[in-house]
N, C-alpha and C positions, 0 to 999 in steps of 0.2 A: 255696559262697557264691553259687551261681547266683541272680541276681535278689535278692541279699542276703537269703536265706531267713530270714523272721521278724524281720529287723532293718533293713528298708528305711528306716524313719523316722530311724534313727540313722546309717546309713552312706551312703545315696544322696547323691551330690554331694560326698562327703568323701574318697573313695578314689581314689588315683592309679593303683595297680597291685595286682593279686592274682596271686601266683606260687606254684607248688607248693613245698613244703618238707618237711623231715623232721628229727627229732631223736631222741635216745635217752631212754627213759622207760617208763612203764607207764600205761595208761589205767585209771582207777578210776571205777566207775559209782556215782554218788551215788544215794541213795534216791529223789530226785525224777526220776531218769531222765537227768540230764545227766552227761556224762563229765568227768573232771578228770585232769590229767596229774600223776603223782607220779614219784619217783625210780625208775629201773629200767634194764635193759640192752636192752630190746626197741626196735625201730625204730617210731616213731610218725609217721605221715604227716599232714600238714595243709597249711595255706596261709599264706603270708606276706602281710600286708596293709600297704601303704604309704599312710599318711594324707595328706590334702591340707588339714590344718586351717588353716595360715597362708594358703594360697591361697583357701580357702573364705571366710575372713574378709575378705580383700582384695576378693573379688567383692561382698561386702556393703558395701564402703567402710569397713571397720574393720580397720586394720592395728595390732593390739595388740602392742607390743614393749617396754613399760616397766611395771614394777611399782612402785607408790608406797605407802610405809608411812606411814599417817596416824595420829597418836596424840593430837592435840588437837582443834581445832575442825573439822577435816576428817573426823573420825569421824562427823560428822553428815552423812548423804547429801544432805539438802536444802541445807545450806550448801555442800557440795562441788559440787552440780549447778550452782550459780550461777557458780562458777569455770569449770566445763566449758563452760557456755553462752557465756561470753565468748570462749572459744577455738574456738567453733563445733563443740564435741564433746559436746554435751549428751546425745546418745544413742550415744556411741561409747566408753563405758567400762563396766566391770563390776566387781563385788566378788568377789575370789577367796576371801576368808575373813578370818580373824583370825590375824595373825602374832605370834610371841613373840620378842622381842629380849631375850636374856639379859644379866645383869650391868649393867643400866641401870635408872634410875628416873625418874619424872616430877619436874620442878621448875619453878617460876615464876621464871625467871632474867632476864626482859626486861620492861621497861615499854613497852606499846604505846600510841601516841597514838590509833590507830584504836579500840581497845577501852577505853582510859582506865584501864588498870591492868596487872597482871602477866599474862603469857601463858606457855604451856607450852613446855618444852624437855626434852630428855633428857640426863641426866648419868650418868657411870659410877658404878656402885654394886654391887660384887660381892655376889652372892646375891639381888639383886632382879631384876625383869624388867619390861618394858614391853609392853603389848598394843597392837596397831595394826590398823586396817582396811587390808587389802592391796587396792588398786585396780589393775586392769590398764587402762592408758590408751595412746592413740596418742602418738607422738613429738611431734606438733604441740601437744599439750596441756601439755607440760612448762613452756613459757615462761609460760603463764597461772598455773601454780602458783608458779613463781618470783616472779611479780609479786605474787601474794597474800601470799607469805611475806616479801617484801621482800629477796629474794636478788639479789645476794650481799652487800648492805650489812648487813641485820639478821640474816638467817639464811643459813647456808651449806648448799648442797645437797651431800649425801654420797651417793656412788654405791658400789655393790658391797657394801652392808650385808647380812649373812646373817641371816635369821630362820627360825624353824620355822614351817611351814605344814602342819598335820597332822603326819604322820611324815616329811615331806620338808623339805629345807633349800633355800630359794630366795633369790636375790639381789634386793634392792630398793634404791630410793633414798629418802632421807628428809632432814629438815632439822634442823640444830642452831643454836642462837643463837651469833652471832659473839662479841660482847662480853657475857659472862655476868656478871650482878651477883652479888657474893659473898653477899649476903643476899636471900632470895627476896622478891618483890614481890606484894602482895595483889592478887588478881584482882577484877574487877567482877562483880556479879551477872549482868549481861547475858552476859558471856563464859562464865561457869560454866554458865549455862543451856544455851548452845549445845553445850558440851562434854558436859555431863551427858546431854542428850537424844540425843547421838550414841552415847555409851557404853552407855546403859541397854538399848538394843535389840541390842547386839552382844556385850558383855562380861559375864562372870560377876559376880554381886553381890559376891563376896569381893574381887575385884580393885578394883572401883569404891569399895567401902567403905574399903579399906586405902590405896590410892594417890591417891584424889581426896577423898572425904568426910572421912575421919579426918585426912588430911594437912592439908586446909584448916582443919579445926577446931583441930588442935594448933598449927599454924604461925601462923594468922591470926585465930583465934577466930571463924571463920565457923560459925554454927549453923543456918542455914536449910536446909542440905542434910542431910536425915535419913538415917541408915543404912538400907540396904535389907535386907529380911528375906524369906525364902521359907519359910514355915511349912508344911512337908509332913510326912506321917506318918513318913517315914524317920528323922527325928530321934528319934522316940519308940520305935520298934520294933526298932532295931538290936540292942539288948541282949538281945532275945528272938529270936535268929535261927532262922528256920524251916529245914526240911530243904533246900528249894530254894537258900537263901542259903548254907548250909554246903557243899552239893555243888558250887555254881557261884560261888565267891567273886569271881573276876575279872570274870565277866559281870555279876553282881549289882552290883559296884562301878561298872561302866560304866553300867548302867541307872539306878542311883541318881544319878550325876552328870548324866545326861541329864534325869532328872525334876526335879532341883533347878535346872538351868539353864533349862529351858523353863517350869517352874512351871505356872501356870494363865494365862499371858499369851500369847494368840494373836498379839499384835502382834510379839513377839519371834520366833515361828515364821515369820511372814510376812516378817520382815526378813532373817533368816539363811538361810531357804529350805533346809531339809533336803532332800537329794537323793532321788530315787526309789530309788537303790541303798541308801541308809541305811535307808529304810523296809523294803525287801525283806530286808536282812540282819538287822534287828531282829526281824522276824517269823520268819525262818528259824531264827535262833539261839534265840529264845524257844521255838519249837515243839520243837526238838531237845532243849533243856534240860528242857522239860516231860515229855519221854519219858525223861529221865534218861540221855541218850546224848550230851551235849555234852562230849566228851573232848578236851581240848586237848593230849593226848599225840599226837594225829594231826594231820598237816599241814593237811588240808582245813578242819576246824573252827577251827584256829589261824589260818589265813589269812583265814577269814570274819570272825573276831573282830577281827583287826588292821585289815582294811579298814574295818570299822564304826567302830572306835576312832579311826582316822586321820581319817575323814570328820567325826566329831563334834568332834575337836580342831580341825580346820580351820575349821569354821564357828563355833566357840564360844570358842576360846582356853583351854579347860579342859584341863589336862594329864591324859593318860590313860596307864595302864600299857600298854607294848607287850610282847607275848609273843615269845619267841625264835622266829625263823623256822625 
């Protein structure tokens, strides 16, 4: 690790300590020339790196210590920025991805004087789920969100809520309506427009259609929100599966979900920001599959697939199959 060989842009200023270490295993040399550690009984020497991520952020004046799960109007980053600006934190938050809250659904259980109609809440509903933008924010911004949501009078802040973020489970806080109306209240066009614009660049069309557009149509007779469609070739050629698809069913299913999510909309790509690691793993897995050597019976390809699948689920909220480790 002398001078952070080849990784200076990622590690410099973020490392507290590097110490020698060793473990049991076996070094496996990948075709690209990089080693990987697999199960074994030999002693493998390396280095233990202790990161300074929290201190690094404090040096930038950003102490991120809270994760907020936004499912309604705050899914719209432009709307959310206004709240952060009031707290003096306009440039002190980031989007971690899209979280999945299981066994809940969206409902318009409160009438808002600010919006002039119904606003969103989450209610228990076994088998359903709610997607939300997960923001990482500093502690001092929480009071501004409380004020926006009318907590604790109109909404109650709920701490320690567990959501899926990629293949990990994280704790977030969110808000639920205090006095829920038994019959849902029709939202205004203005409110729906803010929510729709937030969702469309973060969430999959299937979710928006079912839990927002179809729900508003069936419950309130709202017809000005048109169902979203993504007409890509996958819908028409699945029945004539080629050799690549037959030989790599899990990887193809992931590629298909990625293609359907991103579609031909560069705006969505710019908003969710696929990571460099995602791009690298897509290229690497595709190249190996093209050589007919993508064998998920081996730990290394399986690990590459799971990292790629987890990253995609994190930025999109699209559930993806996880292979056994």
